[in-house]
C-alpha positions, 0 to 999 in steps of 0.5 A: 580552235583545235581539231580532234580525231573521233574514234570508234573501235580503234578506227578514226571515224570523224573529227571534232572542231572545238573552240573556246568561246569565253565561258563556253566550249563550242563543239562541232563533230562530224562522223562518216558513219551511220551506226545501227544503234545510237552512240554517245560522243565522249571526251576524256582528259586523264580520268575525267570523262564527259558525255558530249551528247548523241550525234544525230544523222544528217546527210549520210553522217552523224553530227553533233553541234553543242555549246557547253560550259567550260566548267563542265569539260576540259579540252587539252592536247591530251583529250581523246574523243570517241563514240561508244554505246556506254561510258564504260568503253574507253577508245582508244588507248592514246590521247591527244589525237588529231585528224587532218584530212586522212592524216592521223597525228598524236604527240610523241611522248618519251617512254610511251609507245606510239598510238595504235601499237598494232599498226606501228609500221604505219606510223612515222615521226614528224617534227612540227609545231615545235615537237615530235608527232606520230603520224599515219595516213588512214585508208577509207575505213579509218585504219592506218596504212603501212608506210610502204604505201607512202612516198619516201619523203613522207616516210622519213623518220626525223633526225631529231629523235631524242636519245636516251 
């Protein structure tokens, strides 16, 4: 089971729990917004983009529960999920994002910029699960909060930053 952040216009608006079930993927997506027009939920891994479907309104949110063939989509740490009106819109510019509560995480990749560069000051590096992760706390709109709002122990940059 993996949890992926779902984005709309560079803001985290929900999350999807994706579970491998034999020859299938089980996708359970919930987004805390009610758009004026129907949106499609896309999963993109590398250059492969798959429309997962159109989330439907349910209890003040939009929800998509889907079972799809493992051959029709590939989920990996590099997969990004986003809501869009059409397939031409690719949001966001980074992959492998995870959302746990109001904490957004993306894997650190040497030589690549952090996610959501316009909010760089909001991100910090943390060591977990055997790797480094860019992490940021999100406000109620899904926008990263600058790290000055965080406690000093949560704002410390790991001493394990690779040196060139």
